[in-house]
Residue, then its C-alpha position, 0 to 999 in steps of 0.5 A: m656427181m656421186q659415185k656409188r662405191i661397191s664393196m667386196s662384201g656386196l659382190r660375194p652373193l652375186v659371184l656366188a649366183g654367178v658360179v651357181l648358174l654356170l655349174s647348173t648349166a654345165v650339169a644340164i648340158a652333160q646330161s643332154n649330151s649323155s641322153d642324146k648319146n643314148d638315143k643316138a645309140r638306139e637310133s643307130a642300131t641296125t639290122k641286117l634284113r633278109i627277105e624270102v619271097v615265095a608263091g604258090d601252093k607248093d611255096a616255090p621261090v619267086a626269082n627277079a621280084s622287085v622288093y621295095v623297103r622303105f623307112a624314115e631316117s631321124g633328122g634330128f632336133l630341127r630337121k624333118d625325118k628323111k625318107i629312104e627307099m631301097s630297090l632290091k631284086t630277089s635271086q633265083e632262090g627267092i632271096a633279097k638281102a638288104p644292107e643294114i638298115r635302122r631298126g624300127k618300123v619298115l614298109i616292105q612291098v614285092v611286085a612280081p609278074g603274075w602275082k597279086t602285089f604285096g605290102q606290109w609294115y614290120t617292125l625290125e628289133k633284132d640284129e638280124e631278122t628273115i622275113k618270109i613273104k608269100l605271094e598270092k594268085p592275083p584275082h581272075w577278071y572275066 
């Protein structure tokens, strides 16, 4: 049986290649973690949303209207986006306040008895946003 002897000079290139591989992997992981933190910071930016609902020719506030706010929350790398829906009611002044929600596209729907149902997509970009919604009269059916 012949045994191969590996000299120290033959190991140096292998050790050097291993060290380079480990360092490049560590740098790549550090960069991905910092970009993930930036993405999470952007995603976690929230908005305080205030919705004012008025109707009619005189822009009278609509009390007790149902306001639905729908948006998608990012699920991450391997998970689906999670759909979130909030159900709110307007006050006597026609104002509905939503707790802090993520910035981005939001669907706002308003349902009030005696008025045409409203629905529209909005893009939230600021820390605090006020959206004024004017309801219209329903079509007259004969």
